[in-house]
C-alpha positions in Angstrom: 0.0 0.0 0.0 1.4 3.4 -0.9 2.5 5.9 1.7 -0.7 8.0 2.2 1.2 11.3 2.8 3.5 10.8 -0.2 0.6 9.9 -2.5 -1.5 13.0 -1.3 1.6 15.1 -1.9 2.1 13.6 -5.4 -1.7 14.3 -6.2 -1.2 18.0 -5.1 1.9 18.5 -7.1 0.3 16.9 -10.2 -2.8 19.2 -9.7 -0.6 22.3 -9.4 1.5 21.3 -12.5 -1.8 20.7 -14.4 -3.2 24.1 -13.3 -0.1 26.2 -13.9 1.5 25.2 -17.1 1.9 28.7 -18.5 -0.5 28.1 -21.3 -3.9 29.5 -20.3 -6.0 27.4 -22.6 -4.3 24.2 -21.4 -4.5 25.2 -17.8 -8.2 25.7 -18.2 -8.7 22.2 -19.2 -6.0 20.2 -17.2 -6.4 22.0 -14.0 -10.1 21.4 -13.6 -9.7 17.9 -14.8 -7.0 17.3 -12.2 -9.0 18.8 -9.4 -12.1 16.8 -10.3 -10.6 13.5 -11.2 -7.0 13.0 -10.3 -7.9 11.1 -7.0 -9.8 8.4 -8.8 -7.1 7.6 -11.3 -5.6 4.2 -11.2 -1.8 4.1 -10.5 -0.8 3.4 -14.1 -3.1 6.2 -15.4 -1.8 8.6 -12.8 1.8 7.7 -14.0 0.6 8.4 -17.6 -1.1 11.7 -16.5 2.4 12.8 -15.0 4.1 11.8 -18.3 1.6 13.7 -20.2 2.2 16.9 -18.3 5.7 16.8 -19.8 4.3 17.1 -23.4 4.8 20.7 -24.8 1.7 22.7 -24.1 1.0 23.5 -27.7 1.0 19.8 -28.7 -1.1 18.6 -25.7 -3.7 21.3 -26.2 -3.8 20.6 -30.0 -4.4 16.9 -29.2 -7.2 17.6 -26.7 -9.1 20.2 -28.9 -8.4 18.4 -32.2 -6.2 20.9 -33.7 -3.4 18.4 -34.2 -3.4 14.7 -34.7 -2.5 12.8 -31.5 0.4 10.4 -32.0 -0.5 6.8 -31.7 1.4 6.3 -28.4 -0.8 9.2 -26.8 -4.2 8.0 -28.3 -5.0 6.5 -24.9 -8.2 6.4 -22.7 -6.8 9.2 -20.6 -6.4 11.5 -23.5 -9.9 10.5 -24.7 -11.2 11.2 -21.1 -9.5 14.7 -21.3 -11.3 15.4 -24.6 -14.6 14.4 -23.2 -14.1 16.4 -20.1 -13.3 19.5 -22.2 -16.5 19.1 -24.1 -18.6 18.4 -21.1 -17.2 21.7 -19.3 -17.8 23.7 -22.5 -21.4 22.4 -22.6 -22.0 23.3 -18.9 -20.6 26.6 -19.5 -22.8 27.4 -22.3 -25.8 26.0 -20.7 -25.6 28.3 -17.8 -24.6 31.4 -20.1 
């Protein structure tokens, strides 16, 4: 069983990294996704999310919004989940506007 304090610290660090990438458009997708879903990710998916945060902002954002083709190695359930999260968040914002 992982050290609870270390795991909680890792989740906080990843949430911070997802929220403050320096590219506002990516921050507005990745930060809320992390705040809402990071605690429920399986360990392997959490590792993938951490690696995904190392991808350059413009590439990652492009994959999520469909401006760039996603490389095969990144066409994963996590990236698909990020795309769905983005669309759901957009739909929720426009429904209340």
